[in-house]
C-alpha positions, 0 to 999 in steps of 0.5 A: 371493493375497498373497505374503510373503517373509522373508530376514532369517534363514532364507529363507522364503515364504508364499502366503496362510497356507501356507508354501511348500517352496522346493525344492533348495538352489540354488533357495532360494539363487537366491530369496534373491539376488532378495530382496536386490535386490527390485524391481531386476533381477539379471543372469543372469551375476550369478546364476551368479557368486553360485551357483557362483563361479569355476567354474560348470558348462556348464549353469549358465544352463539350471539358472538358467532351470529354477529360475526356472521352478520358482519361478514355478510355486511362487508362481503355480501357476495361471499358464499355461505362457507367461503373464506372472508377476506376481511374477518378471519377466524383463527387462534381461538378468536377473530381477526379483522384485516384492514389496509393501513389506509382503511382505518383511521386508528392505523393512520393515527398510529403511523403519523405518531410513528413519523412524529417520533422519527422527526423528533429523533432527527431534531425536527420539532416542527415536522414532528408537531405537524405530524401530531397535529395531523394525527389528532385531527383524525379524532372526531370524538372519544374512540368508539363513541356511541357504543354502550358506556359499560362496553366503552369502559373496557381496557381496549377502548380506554387504552385508545384514550391513553394514546390520544392523551399521549399524542396531545402531550407530545404535540404540546411539548414539541410545539413549545420547542418549535415556535409560536405558530404551531403552538397556537394550532395545538392550543385548542386540542390541548385545552379540550384535553385539559378539560377532560383530565383536570387532575393530570398535572403533566397535561395541565403543566403543558397547558400553562406553558402553552398559554403563556407562550402564546400570549395568554399569561393571565389565563396561564396563571388562572389555570394554575390557581384552578388546578392547585385548588382542585388538587387540594379539594379533591385529592388533598395534595399540593402541586407536584414538581412539574406543575410548580416548575411550569408556574415558576417559568410563567412568573419568570417569563421563561418559556421555550418559545423565545419569540413569544414575548416579542410577539406579545409586545408587538401586538400590545397598544403600549408598555405596561407601566407597572412593569408587570405582565398582568394588569388588574381591573383598576388599571384597565379602567384607567388605561382604556384600550382601543376597542374593535367591532367584533363580527363573530357570527358563524356562517348562516345556512344558505337555505333556512326554512320554516320557523316563521312563528318562532322568528316573529316571537323573537322579533318582538323581543328586540330591545329599545336603545334605552331598554333593559338587556333582553335575553332569549333562551331557545330550548329544545331537544337535541337536533331540533335546530336551536343553533340554526335558528339562533344564528339565522335570526342573529344575521337577520337583525345584525344591522340593528347592533352597530357595535358588533356581534359576539358568538361563542359555543360554550360546549355545554353538550359536546362529543369531547365533554370539554365544556368551555368555562365562563372564564374562557368565554369572557377571555375570548370576548375580550380578545374579540374586542382587541384587549391586549393580553397584558391588560386583562385582569387575572380573576373571573370577576375582574374579567367579567367587570371589564367585559361589561364595561366594554359593552356598556353604552353599546348595542351588541348582539351576543349569542351564547350557544350550547349552554349547560345551565344557568351558572354557565351563562350568568357571568356572560350577561351584560349589565347595560341596556341596549344589548340582546343575548340569545342563549341556546341550551338543551336544558331548561334554564329556569334560573335564567328565566326566574332570576334574570327575566329571560324569555324562554322559547321552546322549539318543537319539531317541524310542522308537516309544511315546514318539514316538506319545505326543509326537504325541498330546499335540499332535494329540490322541489321537483324531486319532492313533488314527484314522490309525495307519499314517500316524502310523507313517510320520510317526514314521519320516520324522522319524527319531523326532527331537523337533525334526522331530516338533514341526515336523510336528505344528505343521503338522498342528495349524495345518491340522486338516483335513489327513489325516495320511496326506497329511502322511506322503505329503508327507514321503515325497516330500521324504525326501532334503530337510529342507524339510519340517522348516523351522520359523518360528524358527531354533531350530525349523528342522532345517536351521538347528539342524544348521548351528550344529554343522556351522559349528564343524567343521574343514574336514577334518571337515566334508568327511568329514561331507558325504561320509558322506551318500553312505554307504547303510547304517545304520552303517559302519566306519572303513575304509569312511569312510577309503575314502570320503574317500580317506585313511589310517585313522589320519587319518580316525579323528581326524576322526570323533572330532571329529564324534562329539564334536559329536554329528553322528554316533554311535559305538555300538560301537568303530570303528562309526559311525552318522548320523541320517537327517535329519543324513544328508539335511543332509550330502547337501544340503551335499555337492551344494552344495560338492562337484563331481559328479566328486568325489562320483562318485569318493568313491562308487566308492571306497566301493563298491570297499571293500565289493566287494573286502571281500566278495570277500576274505571269501568267498575266506577262507571258501571258497578254492576256491569259484567266484567272479567276477573283479574289476578292481583297486580305486581308489587310496585304498581300504582293503580289510579284512585278514581273518586267518581264517574267523572274521574273514571271517564276522564281517565279512560279518555285521557289514556285511550290511545295508550291503552289501545297501543298497549293492547297491540304491543302486548299482542305483538311482543308480550305474553298476550295475556294483558292484551286480551284482558285489556281489550275485554275490559275496554269493550263497552267503553269503546262501543258506547263512544262509537270507537268501532274501528278502534274496537275492531283493531284492538279485539283483532290483536287480542284474539290473536294473542289469546289464540297463541296463549291457548286461553279459551276464556280469552278467545271467547270474550274477544270473539264475542266483542268482535261479533258485536262490533261487526254487527254495529258496522253491519258486517253480518257474516263476520258478526255471526261467525264470531258470535257462534265461535264465542258461544261454542267456547263459552259452552266448552268452559261452562261459562253460562253468563258468558253464553247469556251475554253472547245470546243477547248480542245475537239478539241485537244482530237480529233486531238490527236485521228486523228479525224480531221473533228470532231476537226474542228466541235468543233473549229467552235462551239468554234469560235461562242461562243468566238464571242458571248462573245466578245473575239477576242483573243480566235478567233485568237487562234482558227484560229491558231489551225484550221491551225494546224489541216489542217497541220495534215490533209495534207492541208498545203496551207489552214493551211498557210491561217489560221495561217497567219490570226491568226498571223495578229490578234495576232500582232494587239492585241499585244498578243506575246504568240499567235504571237509566236504560229502562227509563229511556225505553219507557220514554220511547214506548210512550212516544210511540203511544203519543204520550209525549208528556209521559215520554219526556218525563221518562227521558228526563229521568234517563238523562239525569242518570246518564249525566250522573254516571258520565255515559256521554253517548247514551246521554246524547242518545236520550237527547236525540229521543227528547228532540224527536218527541218535542218535534212530534209535539210541534215544539220545534225550538225545544227539539232543535235545542235538544238535538244541538246539545246531542250533536255537540256531545257526539262531535266531541267524542267523534261518534259516527251518529253525529251526521244523522243528528245534523240532518235532523237539525237541517230538516227542522226548518222545513214544514213537517210533512207528517200528519199532526199527532 
């Protein structure tokens, strides 16, 4: 079976026609290193040095051996356990990768360079240039792009950069000798290399000569001025002999391409009467040129889908003939489809711009790092309008003035794709009315919006319907309809991101026999990796696409982005990120703003930050590669401390006298929320609920488990009161496993007790009894009388639910004794109220009044407003059954006022239901309906399962009351 590799760009490998998934970042980097030395052994110590630098872990050699074994199995899956590999060979203290000459782009590149050298020695510059053009075409980006930056800086990879640069210089030199046709083909690569190496005088000299020789004399002189200024500003030196000689040759029109002058003259509309080769802006205005109608839009996708809402938005921005210039900025994360939408819409409205369409890729985010300058873009526009080279002024301001003059009075559509920032775009904006500018950028161009009145439109990921339509357009409606579940899983795994969907759909198209279910399963297996979203070209590779934004971050923001990958939930607060990073909130806010501007994270609400799952996976890869295990563990613990102490603080504000676990102090650098009142506490818990639940699961699966069980125990009553019983089951089940692994008896006891109570809520009696029995046993083992008392109260709750009221009273008697022994008077007061409620269920209303009145007095004396509210509600319920409706309503109003004050929304709704019941019993149907509607609104708002029962009450209120008058 043929094995092929690529390293001139992203590292890739194929076995036959199947592309291989190369595994984790270190394994991919190891393969890249072996490919740079294909056919030669690489010592183990060299591998360790390349992968870890100066501080390798003690297990580095073992890790290398493990990755070598994995690569062998990947390349030769049928290789016996102790068989000799054909491709990956051990010897000479290291490992050697054997590759066929045609099986590695690097070897083909070197072979073509060698052929170019032979042709040059035989005095055939045209053939030599052709060989080098072919060699440079093999490069798809920087060598081994996509591996960790610190590994990529190893000399083995920087040496490849040197080979590329030498080939570019050689191609330029030979093309100058060969003729103008080849020079134009080399110029694009030469420009890119010069942009990457702005202080390489030899390279800049070749660019200057090539520009002049291909008819771009003005730009050649402009490049010389820029290089001279840069050398002076950055190095404090003047241009060297090679650069000075190139400048003189341009001024003297002495280039090696002897026919270039005639070609440039033949293309011009007439001689330059001044006798000079470069006109100034005034000359151009006095001698207008013949302007052609440009039509530069790229080919649109044949099957564009979705984005109807966004298309309708930009349609409304089409300018009137006399109206000002309209500018639309399409923003969004990498791979969200900004360019696709811009080009598609531009084709839709192109006929409204009869004077032409301009398009330029500004390369603000590009695999080569070669950003197109505004001067280059304007020059390309002037070329598109047919302006002769000798009539183009030298300076950027003069060129921009000429460009604006050309579009003045015309209706031109201008697409400025892939801009880096506002200053990248500003010189390209026309000044005349009637034109439309569409800008795409990964950055938020605030300056363009504020200073130029641009309209921002941020693209989100595709909706479910649009994502299905996207896949259907590529895979066919029948294939999509045949496997709807697999399609839904693929869309979810791709995070609804067009780039990811395109990569996956391409794999499905190339392999029409693959069931979509198998592709969905493959994505699930690699859910923490971007390997499944690697395309053939850098622009179609998720990892590469994300890297172009990441590489422009400041180091501090890059660190925050990496650490954000540790966060478990869909979004997070500023305080949570500050805790992750161990920084002050103010410092962190500025770093998050940089990430938001780069569209690496979102800020859907002020102070709440989110991150797409694939960007989170990319950040996790970077974190594993660039942070130590200790740093990651410490950051994760700070984050969990933030959530645990925040939840504990919120619970303490909501119910100061509630029984709760004690916590150890939080780590330095942790920001704990300051919650001023019950409203703030309740809002904090509800806002962070999904994150808190995710944190429990994450710590139970990947952490120590201590934070997981403590957080579950802290959230127990909050989840219960809000009817989140299925969430409670999930959280406590994860927590009990974590506590068991830790061997933490106290943790196991708390979690078993919570599981017993919630299973009782769901009437799963067997599970409830078993969990409570286990909790009672564990609390007894550690001598926790208060824990035993609360467990006995939960047993009583189950007994009452099953109408076993005498048994409930026995449990309350045991619980009361336990609380008394533990010195917990609040627990005894709670029991008095619960015994009163049991008497109500037994029909002993007078006894109930006595117990509830005692509970009310105790709670008022201790300042326990939660207990006081519960006692008032129980008193109201007892009076209701004694037909004392006015007394009942008075008690309920006391309870309602307290529940609203402490923000217990479930029990507020529960009391409103009781108020409605009493009004109905008193034949006050209007007041009953009002109370029930208010209760229903609360229950529906919090998603409580009791809502249907209240809805039924409202349906029945219009019917005649069948019960006898009370």
